Every structure is written in C-alpha cells, then in structure tokens.
mmJSON file of the N, C-alpha and C atoms, coordinates in Angstrom:
{"data_MODEL":{"atom_site":{
"group_PDB":["ATOM","ATOM","ATOM","ATOM","ATOM","ATOM","ATOM","ATOM","ATOM","ATOM","ATOM","ATOM","ATOM","ATOM","ATOM","ATOM","ATOM","ATOM","ATOM","ATOM","ATOM","ATOM","ATOM","ATOM","ATOM","ATOM","ATOM","ATOM","ATOM","ATOM","ATOM","ATOM","ATOM","ATOM","ATOM","ATOM","ATOM","ATOM","ATOM","ATOM","ATOM","ATOM","ATOM","ATOM","ATOM","ATOM","ATOM","ATOM","ATOM","ATOM","ATOM","ATOM","ATOM","ATOM","ATOM","ATOM","ATOM","ATOM","ATOM","ATOM","ATOM","ATOM","ATOM","ATOM","ATOM","ATOM","ATOM","ATOM","ATOM","ATOM","ATOM","ATOM","ATOM","ATOM","ATOM","ATOM","ATOM","ATOM","ATOM","ATOM","ATOM","ATOM","ATOM","ATOM","ATOM","ATOM","ATOM","ATOM","ATOM","ATOM","ATOM","ATOM","ATOM","ATOM","ATOM","ATOM","ATOM","ATOM","ATOM","ATOM","ATOM","ATOM","ATOM","ATOM","ATOM","ATOM","ATOM","ATOM","ATOM","ATOM","ATOM","ATOM","ATOM","ATOM","ATOM","ATOM","ATOM","ATOM","ATOM","ATOM","ATOM","ATOM","ATOM","ATOM","ATOM","ATOM","ATOM","ATOM","ATOM","ATOM","ATOM","ATOM","ATOM","ATOM","ATOM","ATOM","ATOM","ATOM","ATOM","ATOM","ATOM","ATOM","ATOM","ATOM","ATOM","ATOM","ATOM","ATOM","ATOM","ATOM","ATOM","ATOM","ATOM","ATOM","ATOM","ATOM","ATOM","ATOM","ATOM","ATOM","ATOM","ATOM","ATOM","ATOM","ATOM","ATOM","ATOM","ATOM","ATOM","ATOM","ATOM","ATOM","ATOM","ATOM","ATOM","ATOM","ATOM","ATOM","ATOM","ATOM","ATOM","ATOM","ATOM","ATOM","ATOM","ATOM","ATOM","ATOM","ATOM","ATOM","ATOM","ATOM","ATOM","ATOM","ATOM","ATOM","ATOM","ATOM","ATOM","ATOM","ATOM","ATOM","ATOM","ATOM","ATOM","ATOM","ATOM","ATOM","ATOM","ATOM","ATOM","ATOM","ATOM","ATOM","ATOM","ATOM","ATOM","ATOM","ATOM","ATOM","ATOM","ATOM","ATOM","ATOM","ATOM","ATOM","ATOM","ATOM","ATOM","ATOM","ATOM"],
"id":[1,2,3,4,5,6,7,8,9,10,11,12,13,14,15,16,17,18,19,20,21,22,23,24,25,26,27,28,29,30,31,32,33,34,35,36,37,38,39,40,41,42,43,44,45,46,47,48,49,50,51,52,53,54,55,56,57,58,59,60,61,62,63,64,65,66,67,68,69,70,71,72,73,74,75,76,77,78,79,80,81,82,83,84,85,86,87,88,89,90,91,92,93,94,95,96,97,98,99,100,101,102,103,104,105,106,107,108,109,110,111,112,113,114,115,116,117,118,119,120,121,122,123,124,125,126,127,128,129,130,131,132,133,134,135,136,137,138,139,140,141,142,143,144,145,146,147,148,149,150,151,152,153,154,155,156,157,158,159,160,161,162,163,164,165,166,167,168,169,170,171,172,173,174,175,176,177,178,179,180,181,182,183,184,185,186,187,188,189,190,191,192,193,194,195,196,197,198,199,200,201,202,203,204,205,206,207,208,209,210,211,212,213,214,215,216,217,218,219,220,221,222,223,224,225,226,227,228,229,230,231],
"type_symbol":["N","C","C","N","C","C","N","C","C","N","C","C","N","C","C","N","C","C","N","C","C","N","C","C","N","C","C","N","C","C","N","C","C","N","C","C","N","C","C","N","C","C","N","C","C","N","C","C","N","C","C","N","C","C","N","C","C","N","C","C","N","C","C","N","C","C","N","C","C","N","C","C","N","C","C","N","C","C","N","C","C","N","C","C","N","C","C","N","C","C","N","C","C","N","C","C","N","C","C","N","C","C","N","C","C","N","C","C","N","C","C","N","C","C","N","C","C","N","C","C","N","C","C","N","C","C","N","C","C","N","C","C","N","C","C","N","C","C","N","C","C","N","C","C","N","C","C","N","C","C","N","C","C","N","C","C","N","C","C","N","C","C","N","C","C","N","C","C","N","C","C","N","C","C","N","C","C","N","C","C","N","C","C","N","C","C","N","C","C","N","C","C","N","C","C","N","C","C","N","C","C","N","C","C","N","C","C","N","C","C","N","C","C","N","C","C","N","C","C","N","C","C","N","C","C","N","C","C","N","C","C"],
"label_atom_id":["N","CA","C","N","CA","C","N","CA","C","N","CA","C","N","CA","C","N","CA","C","N","CA","C","N","CA","C","N","CA","C","N","CA","C","N","CA","C","N","CA","C","N","CA","C","N","CA","C","N","CA","C","N","CA","C","N","CA","C","N","CA","C","N","CA","C","N","CA","C","N","CA","C","N","CA","C","N","CA","C","N","CA","C","N","CA","C","N","CA","C","N","CA","C","N","CA","C","N","CA","C","N","CA","C","N","CA","C","N","CA","C","N","CA","C","N","CA","C","N","CA","C","N","CA","C","N","CA","C","N","CA","C","N","CA","C","N","CA","C","N","CA","C","N","CA","C","N","CA","C","N","CA","C","N","CA","C","N","CA","C","N","CA","C","N","CA","C","N","CA","C","N","CA","C","N","CA","C","N","CA","C","N","CA","C","N","CA","C","N","CA","C","N","CA","C","N","CA","C","N","CA","C","N","CA","C","N","CA","C","N","CA","C","N","CA","C","N","CA","C","N","CA","C","N","CA","C","N","CA","C","N","CA","C","N","CA","C","N","CA","C","N","CA","C","N","CA","C","N","CA","C","N","CA","C","N","CA","C","N","CA","C","N","CA","C","N","CA","C"],
"label_alt_id":[null,null,null,null,null,null,null,null,null,null,null,null,null,null,null,null,null,null,null,null,null,null,null,null,null,null,null,null,null,null,null,null,null,null,null,null,null,null,null,null,null,null,null,null,null,null,null,null,null,null,null,null,null,null,null,null,null,null,null,null,null,null,null,null,null,null,null,null,null,null,null,null,null,null,null,null,null,null,null,null,null,null,null,null,null,null,null,null,null,null,null,null,null,null,null,null,null,null,null,null,null,null,null,null,null,null,null,null,null,null,null,null,null,null,null,null,null,null,null,null,null,null,null,null,null,null,null,null,null,null,null,null,null,null,null,null,null,null,null,null,null,null,null,null,null,null,null,null,null,null,null,null,null,null,null,null,null,null,null,null,null,null,null,null,null,null,null,null,null,null,null,null,null,null,null,null,null,null,null,null,null,null,null,null,null,null,null,null,null,null,null,null,null,null,null,null,null,null,null,null,null,null,null,null,null,null,null,null,null,null,null,null,null,null,null,null,null,null,null,null,null,null,null,null,null,null,null,null,null,null,null],
"label_comp_id":["MET","MET","MET","SER","SER","SER","ARG","ARG","ARG","LEU","LEU","LEU","ARG","ARG","ARG","GLY","GLY","GLY","ARG","ARG","ARG","PRO","PRO","PRO","ASP","ASP","ASP","ASN","ASN","ASN","PRO","PRO","PRO","ILE","ILE","ILE","THR","THR","THR","GLU","GLU","GLU","THR","THR","THR","GLY","GLY","GLY","ILE","ILE","ILE","LYS","LYS","LYS","THR","THR","THR","GLU","GLU","GLU","PHE","PHE","PHE","THR","THR","THR","HIS","HIS","HIS","HIS","HIS","HIS","GLY","GLY","GLY","PHE","PHE","PHE","SER","SER","SER","SER","SER","SER","ARG","ARG","ARG","PHE","PHE","PHE","GLY","GLY","GLY","ALA","ALA","ALA","LYS","LYS","LYS","ARG","ARG","ARG","ALA","ALA","ALA","ASP","ASP","ASP","ARG","ARG","ARG","SER","SER","SER","HIS","HIS","HIS","VAL","VAL","VAL","TRP","TRP","TRP","ILE","ILE","ILE","ASP","ASP","ASP","PRO","PRO","PRO","ILE","ILE","ILE","LEU","LEU","LEU","VAL","VAL","VAL","GLY","GLY","GLY","ALA","ALA","ALA","PRO","PRO","PRO","TYR","TYR","TYR","ILE","ILE","ILE","VAL","VAL","VAL","ALA","ALA","ALA","GLY","GLY","GLY","ALA","ALA","ALA","GLY","GLY","GLY","VAL","VAL","VAL","MET","MET","MET","ALA","ALA","ALA","ALA","ALA","ALA","ALA","ALA","ALA","ARG","ARG","ARG","LEU","LEU","LEU","MET","MET","MET","ARG","ARG","ARG","ARG","ARG","ARG","ARG","ARG","ARG","ALA","ALA","ALA","ARG","ARG","ARG","ALA","ALA","ALA","PHE","PHE","PHE","SER","SER","SER","LEU","LEU","LEU","LEU","LEU","LEU","ARG","ARG","ARG","ARG","ARG","ARG"],
"label_asym_id":["A","A","A","A","A","A","A","A","A","A","A","A","A","A","A","A","A","A","A","A","A","A","A","A","A","A","A","A","A","A","A","A","A","A","A","A","A","A","A","A","A","A","A","A","A","A","A","A","A","A","A","A","A","A","A","A","A","A","A","A","A","A","A","A","A","A","A","A","A","A","A","A","A","A","A","A","A","A","A","A","A","A","A","A","A","A","A","A","A","A","A","A","A","A","A","A","A","A","A","A","A","A","A","A","A","A","A","A","A","A","A","A","A","A","A","A","A","A","A","A","A","A","A","A","A","A","A","A","A","A","A","A","A","A","A","A","A","A","A","A","A","A","A","A","A","A","A","A","A","A","A","A","A","A","A","A","A","A","A","A","A","A","A","A","A","A","A","A","A","A","A","A","A","A","A","A","A","A","A","A","A","A","A","A","A","A","A","A","A","A","A","A","A","A","A","A","A","A","A","A","A","A","A","A","A","A","A","A","A","A","A","A","A","A","A","A","A","A","A","A","A","A","A","A","A","A","A","A","A","A","A"],
"label_entity_id":["1","1","1","1","1","1","1","1","1","1","1","1","1","1","1","1","1","1","1","1","1","1","1","1","1","1","1","1","1","1","1","1","1","1","1","1","1","1","1","1","1","1","1","1","1","1","1","1","1","1","1","1","1","1","1","1","1","1","1","1","1","1","1","1","1","1","1","1","1","1","1","1","1","1","1","1","1","1","1","1","1","1","1","1","1","1","1","1","1","1","1","1","1","1","1","1","1","1","1","1","1","1","1","1","1","1","1","1","1","1","1","1","1","1","1","1","1","1","1","1","1","1","1","1","1","1","1","1","1","1","1","1","1","1","1","1","1","1","1","1","1","1","1","1","1","1","1","1","1","1","1","1","1","1","1","1","1","1","1","1","1","1","1","1","1","1","1","1","1","1","1","1","1","1","1","1","1","1","1","1","1","1","1","1","1","1","1","1","1","1","1","1","1","1","1","1","1","1","1","1","1","1","1","1","1","1","1","1","1","1","1","1","1","1","1","1","1","1","1","1","1","1","1","1","1","1","1","1","1","1","1"],
"label_seq_id":[1,1,1,2,2,2,3,3,3,4,4,4,5,5,5,6,6,6,7,7,7,8,8,8,9,9,9,10,10,10,11,11,11,12,12,12,13,13,13,14,14,14,15,15,15,16,16,16,17,17,17,18,18,18,19,19,19,20,20,20,21,21,21,22,22,22,23,23,23,24,24,24,25,25,25,26,26,26,27,27,27,28,28,28,29,29,29,30,30,30,31,31,31,32,32,32,33,33,33,34,34,34,35,35,35,36,36,36,37,37,37,38,38,38,39,39,39,40,40,40,41,41,41,42,42,42,43,43,43,44,44,44,45,45,45,46,46,46,47,47,47,48,48,48,49,49,49,50,50,50,51,51,51,52,52,52,53,53,53,54,54,54,55,55,55,56,56,56,57,57,57,58,58,58,59,59,59,60,60,60,61,61,61,62,62,62,63,63,63,64,64,64,65,65,65,66,66,66,67,67,67,68,68,68,69,69,69,70,70,70,71,71,71,72,72,72,73,73,73,74,74,74,75,75,75,76,76,76,77,77,77],
"pdbx_PDB_ins_code":[null,null,null,null,null,null,null,null,null,null,null,null,null,null,null,null,null,null,null,null,null,null,null,null,null,null,null,null,null,null,null,null,null,null,null,null,null,null,null,null,null,null,null,null,null,null,null,null,null,null,null,null,null,null,null,null,null,null,null,null,null,null,null,null,null,null,null,null,null,null,null,null,null,null,null,null,null,null,null,null,null,null,null,null,null,null,null,null,null,null,null,null,null,null,null,null,null,null,null,null,null,null,null,null,null,null,null,null,null,null,null,null,null,null,null,null,null,null,null,null,null,null,null,null,null,null,null,null,null,null,null,null,null,null,null,null,null,null,null,null,null,null,null,null,null,null,null,null,null,null,null,null,null,null,null,null,null,null,null,null,null,null,null,null,null,null,null,null,null,null,null,null,null,null,null,null,null,null,null,null,null,null,null,null,null,null,null,null,null,null,null,null,null,null,null,null,null,null,null,null,null,null,null,null,null,null,null,null,null,null,null,null,null,null,null,null,null,null,null,null,null,null,null,null,null,null,null,null,null,null,null],
"Cartn_x":[-34.242,-35.513,-36.652,-36.486,-37.555,-37.715,-36.642,-36.754,-37.508,-37.363,-38.092,-39.591,-39.985,-41.405,-41.962,-41.105,-41.569,-41.707,-41.176,-41.233,-39.821,-39.012,-37.631,-37.594,-36.482,-36.301,-36.3,-36.73,-36.714,-35.665,-34.469,-33.392,-33.67,-34.5,-34.774,-35.567,-36.595,-37.426,-36.88,-36.224,-35.781,-34.478,-33.716,-32.485,-32.652,-33.79,-34.043,-33.629,-33.27,-32.865,-34.027,-35.205,-36.379,-36.685,-36.509,-36.782,-35.839,-34.622,-33.669,-34.219,-34.99,-35.519,-36.9,-37.709,-39.072,-39.186,-38.233,-38.312,-37.097,-36.548,-35.453,-34.246,-33.848,-32.733,-31.405,-31.156,-29.879,-29.745,-30.794,-30.705,-30.678,-31.212,-31.212,-29.832,-28.916,-27.58,-26.706,-27.05,-26.239,-26.811,-25.936,-26.353,-26.824,-26.696,-27.119,-25.978,-25.958,-24.927,-25.518,-25.292,-25.848,-24.722,-24.999,-23.981,-23.604,-24.541,-24.23,-23.349,-23.215,-22.324,-20.866,-20.558,-19.158,-18.587,-19.409,-18.884,-19.321,-19.859,-20.344,-19.188,-17.985,-16.844,-16.438,-16.682,-16.235,-17.286,-18.5,-19.554,-19.212,-18.709,-18.352,-17.266,-16.354,-15.297,-15.891,-16.75,-17.361,-18.269,-18.949,-19.841,-19.035,-17.991,-17.228,-16.136,-15.699,-14.588,-14.832,-16.0,-16.194,-16.045,-16.49,-16.35,-14.89,-14.145,-12.722,-11.956,-12.241,-11.57,-11.922,-13.185,-13.591,-12.919,-12.83,-12.16,-10.687,-10.04,-8.626,-8.448,-9.372,-9.304,-9.468,-10.378,-10.577,-9.335,-8.741,-7.525,-6.378,-6.226,-5.159,-5.375,-6.613,-6.914,-6.648,-6.992,-6.749,-5.254,-4.476,-3.022,-2.433,-2.893,-2.404,-2.744,-3.952,-4.35,-3.532,-3.275,-2.477,-1.051,-0.456,0.905,0.962,-0.025,-0.04,-0.265,-1.067,-1.289,0.0,0.739,2.019,3.012,3.089,4.017,3.65,2.355,1.902,2.223,2.057,2.346,3.85,4.688,6.136,6.567,5.894,6.23,5.844,4.819,4.35,5.249,6.102,6.949,8.031],
"Cartn_y":[-6.993,-7.612,-6.701,-6.056,-5.188,-3.959,-3.514,-2.371,-2.735,-3.963,-4.406,-4.454,-4.744,-4.782,-3.393,-2.384,-1.025,-0.696,-1.535,-1.305,-1.405,-0.341,-0.41,-0.545,-1.021,-1.201,0.147,0.14,1.331,1.127,1.695,1.428,1.976,2.981,3.56,2.576,1.98,1.076,-0.348,-0.773,-2.16,-2.431,-1.416,-1.631,-1.378,-0.857,-0.631,0.733,1.63,2.972,3.697,3.582,4.24,3.708,2.417,1.797,2.3,2.638,3.164,4.418,5.201,6.445,6.263,5.369,5.216,4.241,3.345,2.354,2.402,3.572,3.811,2.91,2.796,1.935,2.391,3.692,4.211,4.025,4.348,4.241,2.793,1.879,0.476,-0.161,0.497,-0.055,0.136,1.059,1.344,0.627,0.047,-0.653,-2.069,-2.527,-3.889,-4.586,-5.877,-6.65,-7.185,-6.461,-6.834,-7.223,-8.151,-8.636,-7.57,-6.732,-5.747,-4.608,-4.445,-3.412,-3.776,-5.059,-5.46,-5.331,-5.339,-5.251,-3.988,-3.03,-1.822,-1.022,-1.153,-0.408,-0.921,-2.189,-2.75,-2.593,-2.254,-2.13,-1.13,0.073,0.983,0.424,-0.354,-0.952,-1.993,-2.835,-3.876,-3.3,-2.222,-1.602,-0.815,-0.133,0.722,0.015,-1.145,-1.849,-2.165,-2.638,-2.91,-1.661,-0.516,0.718,1.152,0.968,1.319,0.417,-0.879,-1.822,-1.522,-1.237,-0.91,0.379,1.369,2.617,2.414,1.578,1.283,0.543,-0.345,-1.051,-0.113,0.833,1.817,2.686,3.089,3.908,3.132,1.863,1.05,0.86,0.643,0.488,1.787,2.913,4.205,4.469,4.139,4.316,3.425,2.187,1.262,1.76,2.23,2.747,3.981,4.845,6.046,5.68,4.711,4.279,3.673,2.85,2.231,3.264,4.278,5.335,6.123,6.388,7.094,6.248,4.972,4.09,3.986,3.919,3.834,5.104,6.254,7.507,7.687,7.142,7.215,6.31,5.178,4.259,4.834,5.634,6.184,7.293,7.851,8.965,8.52],
"Cartn_z":[-5.739,-5.989,-5.555,-4.407,-3.928,-4.811,-5.446,-6.35,-7.618,-8.037,-9.224,-8.971,-7.747,-7.4,-7.172,-7.1,-6.857,-5.383,-4.51,-3.07,-2.493,-2.61,-2.108,-0.586,-0.081,1.358,2.064,3.298,4.131,5.219,5.058,6.019,7.418,7.544,8.865,9.726,9.167,9.963,9.978,8.923,8.845,9.589,9.906,10.66,12.154,12.567,13.988,14.486,13.595,14.029,14.686,14.114,14.674,16.073,16.287,17.576,18.654,18.292,19.263,19.943,19.219,19.772,20.406,19.87,20.379,21.537,21.725,22.791,23.722,23.929,24.88,24.622,23.387,23.028,23.593,23.574,24.061,25.569,26.316,27.775,28.251,27.461,27.879,27.74,27.059,26.892,28.133,28.981,30.161,31.378,32.164,33.37,33.106,31.901,31.563,30.844,30.95,30.272,28.974,27.913,26.617,25.675,24.811,23.876,22.856,22.451,21.417,21.931,23.223,23.752,23.563,23.547,23.467,22.059,21.048,19.685,18.95,19.645,18.984,18.358,18.886,18.343,16.969,16.668,15.395,14.279,14.634,13.628,12.517,12.818,11.714,10.801,11.358,10.544,9.607,10.142,9.313,8.238,8.549,7.567,6.539,6.962,6.058,5.282,5.731,5.088,3.619,3.226,1.793,0.922,1.428,0.659,0.568,1.631,1.627,0.666,0.702,-0.193,-1.646,-1.912,-3.282,-3.76,-2.891,-3.252,-3.531,-2.733,-2.965,-4.29,-4.618,-5.9,-7.084,-6.962,-8.031,-8.187,-7.078,-7.151,-7.788,-7.423,-8.008,-9.502,-9.908,-11.339,-12.096,-11.495,-12.146,-12.31,-11.292,-11.39,-12.472,-12.527,-13.542,-14.945,-15.122,-16.441,-16.815,-15.828,-16.099,-16.491,-15.79,-16.135,-17.529,-17.857,-19.184,-20.272,-19.992,-20.974,-21.212,-20.144,-20.3,-21.088,-20.761,-21.474,-22.945,-23.227,-24.609,-25.371,-24.711,-25.396,-25.636,-24.756,-24.952,-26.106,-26.279,-27.362,-28.724,-28.766,-30.052,-30.559,-29.755,-30.188,-31.103],
"occupancy":[1.0,1.0,1.0,1.0,1.0,1.0,1.0,1.0,1.0,1.0,1.0,1.0,1.0,1.0,1.0,1.0,1.0,1.0,1.0,1.0,1.0,1.0,1.0,1.0,1.0,1.0,1.0,1.0,1.0,1.0,1.0,1.0,1.0,1.0,1.0,1.0,1.0,1.0,1.0,1.0,1.0,1.0,1.0,1.0,1.0,1.0,1.0,1.0,1.0,1.0,1.0,1.0,1.0,1.0,1.0,1.0,1.0,1.0,1.0,1.0,1.0,1.0,1.0,1.0,1.0,1.0,1.0,1.0,1.0,1.0,1.0,1.0,1.0,1.0,1.0,1.0,1.0,1.0,1.0,1.0,1.0,1.0,1.0,1.0,1.0,1.0,1.0,1.0,1.0,1.0,1.0,1.0,1.0,1.0,1.0,1.0,1.0,1.0,1.0,1.0,1.0,1.0,1.0,1.0,1.0,1.0,1.0,1.0,1.0,1.0,1.0,1.0,1.0,1.0,1.0,1.0,1.0,1.0,1.0,1.0,1.0,1.0,1.0,1.0,1.0,1.0,1.0,1.0,1.0,1.0,1.0,1.0,1.0,1.0,1.0,1.0,1.0,1.0,1.0,1.0,1.0,1.0,1.0,1.0,1.0,1.0,1.0,1.0,1.0,1.0,1.0,1.0,1.0,1.0,1.0,1.0,1.0,1.0,1.0,1.0,1.0,1.0,1.0,1.0,1.0,1.0,1.0,1.0,1.0,1.0,1.0,1.0,1.0,1.0,1.0,1.0,1.0,1.0,1.0,1.0,1.0,1.0,1.0,1.0,1.0,1.0,1.0,1.0,1.0,1.0,1.0,1.0,1.0,1.0,1.0,1.0,1.0,1.0,1.0,1.0,1.0,1.0,1.0,1.0,1.0,1.0,1.0,1.0,1.0,1.0,1.0,1.0,1.0,1.0,1.0,1.0,1.0,1.0,1.0,1.0,1.0,1.0,1.0,1.0,1.0,1.0,1.0,1.0,1.0,1.0,1.0],
"B_iso_or_equiv":[0.0,0.0,0.0,0.0,0.0,0.0,0.0,0.0,0.0,0.0,0.0,0.0,0.0,0.0,0.0,0.0,0.0,0.0,0.0,0.0,0.0,0.0,0.0,0.0,0.0,0.0,0.0,0.0,0.0,0.0,0.0,0.0,0.0,0.0,0.0,0.0,0.0,0.0,0.0,0.0,0.0,0.0,0.0,0.0,0.0,0.0,0.0,0.0,0.0,0.0,0.0,0.0,0.0,0.0,0.0,0.0,0.0,0.0,0.0,0.0,0.0,0.0,0.0,0.0,0.0,0.0,0.0,0.0,0.0,0.0,0.0,0.0,0.0,0.0,0.0,0.0,0.0,0.0,0.0,0.0,0.0,0.0,0.0,0.0,0.0,0.0,0.0,0.0,0.0,0.0,0.0,0.0,0.0,0.0,0.0,0.0,0.0,0.0,0.0,0.0,0.0,0.0,0.0,0.0,0.0,0.0,0.0,0.0,0.0,0.0,0.0,0.0,0.0,0.0,0.0,0.0,0.0,0.0,0.0,0.0,0.0,0.0,0.0,0.0,0.0,0.0,0.0,0.0,0.0,0.0,0.0,0.0,0.0,0.0,0.0,0.0,0.0,0.0,0.0,0.0,0.0,0.0,0.0,0.0,0.0,0.0,0.0,0.0,0.0,0.0,0.0,0.0,0.0,0.0,0.0,0.0,0.0,0.0,0.0,0.0,0.0,0.0,0.0,0.0,0.0,0.0,0.0,0.0,0.0,0.0,0.0,0.0,0.0,0.0,0.0,0.0,0.0,0.0,0.0,0.0,0.0,0.0,0.0,0.0,0.0,0.0,0.0,0.0,0.0,0.0,0.0,0.0,0.0,0.0,0.0,0.0,0.0,0.0,0.0,0.0,0.0,0.0,0.0,0.0,0.0,0.0,0.0,0.0,0.0,0.0,0.0,0.0,0.0,0.0,0.0,0.0,0.0,0.0,0.0,0.0,0.0,0.0,0.0,0.0,0.0,0.0,0.0,0.0,0.0,0.0,0.0],
"pdbx_formal_charge":[null,null,null,null,null,null,null,null,null,null,null,null,null,null,null,null,null,null,null,null,null,null,null,null,null,null,null,null,null,null,null,null,null,null,null,null,null,null,null,null,null,null,null,null,null,null,null,null,null,null,null,null,null,null,null,null,null,null,null,null,null,null,null,null,null,null,null,null,null,null,null,null,null,null,null,null,null,null,null,null,null,null,null,null,null,null,null,null,null,null,null,null,null,null,null,null,null,null,null,null,null,null,null,null,null,null,null,null,null,null,null,null,null,null,null,null,null,null,null,null,null,null,null,null,null,null,null,null,null,null,null,null,null,null,null,null,null,null,null,null,null,null,null,null,null,null,null,null,null,null,null,null,null,null,null,null,null,null,null,null,null,null,null,null,null,null,null,null,null,null,null,null,null,null,null,null,null,null,null,null,null,null,null,null,null,null,null,null,null,null,null,null,null,null,null,null,null,null,null,null,null,null,null,null,null,null,null,null,null,null,null,null,null,null,null,null,null,null,null,null,null,null,null,null,null,null,null,null,null,null,null],
"auth_seq_id":[1,1,1,2,2,2,3,3,3,4,4,4,5,5,5,6,6,6,7,7,7,8,8,8,9,9,9,10,10,10,11,11,11,12,12,12,13,13,13,14,14,14,15,15,15,16,16,16,17,17,17,18,18,18,19,19,19,20,20,20,21,21,21,22,22,22,23,23,23,24,24,24,25,25,25,26,26,26,27,27,27,28,28,28,29,29,29,30,30,30,31,31,31,32,32,32,33,33,33,34,34,34,35,35,35,36,36,36,37,37,37,38,38,38,39,39,39,40,40,40,41,41,41,42,42,42,43,43,43,44,44,44,45,45,45,46,46,46,47,47,47,48,48,48,49,49,49,50,50,50,51,51,51,52,52,52,53,53,53,54,54,54,55,55,55,56,56,56,57,57,57,58,58,58,59,59,59,60,60,60,61,61,61,62,62,62,63,63,63,64,64,64,65,65,65,66,66,66,67,67,67,68,68,68,69,69,69,70,70,70,71,71,71,72,72,72,73,73,73,74,74,74,75,75,75,76,76,76,77,77,77],
"auth_comp_id":["MET","MET","MET","SER","SER","SER","ARG","ARG","ARG","LEU","LEU","LEU","ARG","ARG","ARG","GLY","GLY","GLY","ARG","ARG","ARG","PRO","PRO","PRO","ASP","ASP","ASP","ASN","ASN","ASN","PRO","PRO","PRO","ILE","ILE","ILE","THR","THR","THR","GLU","GLU","GLU","THR","THR","THR","GLY","GLY","GLY","ILE","ILE","ILE","LYS","LYS","LYS","THR","THR","THR","GLU","GLU","GLU","PHE","PHE","PHE","THR","THR","THR","HIS","HIS","HIS","HIS","HIS","HIS","GLY","GLY","GLY","PHE","PHE","PHE","SER","SER","SER","SER","SER","SER","ARG","ARG","ARG","PHE","PHE","PHE","GLY","GLY","GLY","ALA","ALA","ALA","LYS","LYS","LYS","ARG","ARG","ARG","ALA","ALA","ALA","ASP","ASP","ASP","ARG","ARG","ARG","SER","SER","SER","HIS","HIS","HIS","VAL","VAL","VAL","TRP","TRP","TRP","ILE","ILE","ILE","ASP","ASP","ASP","PRO","PRO","PRO","ILE","ILE","ILE","LEU","LEU","LEU","VAL","VAL","VAL","GLY","GLY","GLY","ALA","ALA","ALA","PRO","PRO","PRO","TYR","TYR","TYR","ILE","ILE","ILE","VAL","VAL","VAL","ALA","ALA","ALA","GLY","GLY","GLY","ALA","ALA","ALA","GLY","GLY","GLY","VAL","VAL","VAL","MET","MET","MET","ALA","ALA","ALA","ALA","ALA","ALA","ALA","ALA","ALA","ARG","ARG","ARG","LEU","LEU","LEU","MET","MET","MET","ARG","ARG","ARG","ARG","ARG","ARG","ARG","ARG","ARG","ALA","ALA","ALA","ARG","ARG","ARG","ALA","ALA","ALA","PHE","PHE","PHE","SER","SER","SER","LEU","LEU","LEU","LEU","LEU","LEU","ARG","ARG","ARG","ARG","ARG","ARG"],
"auth_asym_id":["A","A","A","A","A","A","A","A","A","A","A","A","A","A","A","A","A","A","A","A","A","A","A","A","A","A","A","A","A","A","A","A","A","A","A","A","A","A","A","A","A","A","A","A","A","A","A","A","A","A","A","A","A","A","A","A","A","A","A","A","A","A","A","A","A","A","A","A","A","A","A","A","A","A","A","A","A","A","A","A","A","A","A","A","A","A","A","A","A","A","A","A","A","A","A","A","A","A","A","A","A","A","A","A","A","A","A","A","A","A","A","A","A","A","A","A","A","A","A","A","A","A","A","A","A","A","A","A","A","A","A","A","A","A","A","A","A","A","A","A","A","A","A","A","A","A","A","A","A","A","A","A","A","A","A","A","A","A","A","A","A","A","A","A","A","A","A","A","A","A","A","A","A","A","A","A","A","A","A","A","A","A","A","A","A","A","A","A","A","A","A","A","A","A","A","A","A","A","A","A","A","A","A","A","A","A","A","A","A","A","A","A","A","A","A","A","A","A","A","A","A","A","A","A","A","A","A","A","A","A","A"],
"auth_atom_id":["N","CA","C","N","CA","C","N","CA","C","N","CA","C","N","CA","C","N","CA","C","N","CA","C","N","CA","C","N","CA","C","N","CA","C","N","CA","C","N","CA","C","N","CA","C","N","CA","C","N","CA","C","N","CA","C","N","CA","C","N","CA","C","N","CA","C","N","CA","C","N","CA","C","N","CA","C","N","CA","C","N","CA","C","N","CA","C","N","CA","C","N","CA","C","N","CA","C","N","CA","C","N","CA","C","N","CA","C","N","CA","C","N","CA","C","N","CA","C","N","CA","C","N","CA","C","N","CA","C","N","CA","C","N","CA","C","N","CA","C","N","CA","C","N","CA","C","N","CA","C","N","CA","C","N","CA","C","N","CA","C","N","CA","C","N","CA","C","N","CA","C","N","CA","C","N","CA","C","N","CA","C","N","CA","C","N","CA","C","N","CA","C","N","CA","C","N","CA","C","N","CA","C","N","CA","C","N","CA","C","N","CA","C","N","CA","C","N","CA","C","N","CA","C","N","CA","C","N","CA","C","N","CA","C","N","CA","C","N","CA","C","N","CA","C","N","CA","C","N","CA","C","N","CA","C","N","CA","C","N","CA","C","N","CA","C","N","CA","C"],
"pdbx_PDB_model_num":[1,1,1,1,1,1,1,1,1,1,1,1,1,1,1,1,1,1,1,1,1,1,1,1,1,1,1,1,1,1,1,1,1,1,1,1,1,1,1,1,1,1,1,1,1,1,1,1,1,1,1,1,1,1,1,1,1,1,1,1,1,1,1,1,1,1,1,1,1,1,1,1,1,1,1,1,1,1,1,1,1,1,1,1,1,1,1,1,1,1,1,1,1,1,1,1,1,1,1,1,1,1,1,1,1,1,1,1,1,1,1,1,1,1,1,1,1,1,1,1,1,1,1,1,1,1,1,1,1,1,1,1,1,1,1,1,1,1,1,1,1,1,1,1,1,1,1,1,1,1,1,1,1,1,1,1,1,1,1,1,1,1,1,1,1,1,1,1,1,1,1,1,1,1,1,1,1,1,1,1,1,1,1,1,1,1,1,1,1,1,1,1,1,1,1,1,1,1,1,1,1,1,1,1,1,1,1,1,1,1,1,1,1,1,1,1,1,1,1,1,1,1,1,1,1,1,1,1,1,1,1]
}}}
C-alpha cells in the first residue's frame, strides 16, 4: 500500500535499527533484565524461516517438473 502512494517503508528507521546506535541500545542490554534478551537467539530463525520454506518449495517444484519432463520425453520415443 505504501508503495502505491509513492512513499515506501524505511526499514532502518521503522525497525529501530537506527535507535540501537543513537540511544545506547547495545549497552543497555547488559546488566539489565530485559525480555528481548531471552529470545534474541530465535529472531534470525523466525525471520529467515519463511525464506527457507519458500526456497525448499521452489526446489521441490523444480525437481517435480524435471522428473515429469524426463518421463514425458521417454514416452515420446
């Protein structure tokens, strides 16, 4: 929707990455009991999982198409 308006999202400012550097985000994580410290290890998995699943689906579809193409070419002989 934002692309249709001509104003695409800015992932640097809207995700808080810039704030991590300007407001001491990294140093505030140590010595404090914060909820985001306990699940920081799973964030890359949750973010990357859809891409991995989509890639596996594309690979499976490509293999299926290749097998069917081989079978079809063997039948035509």
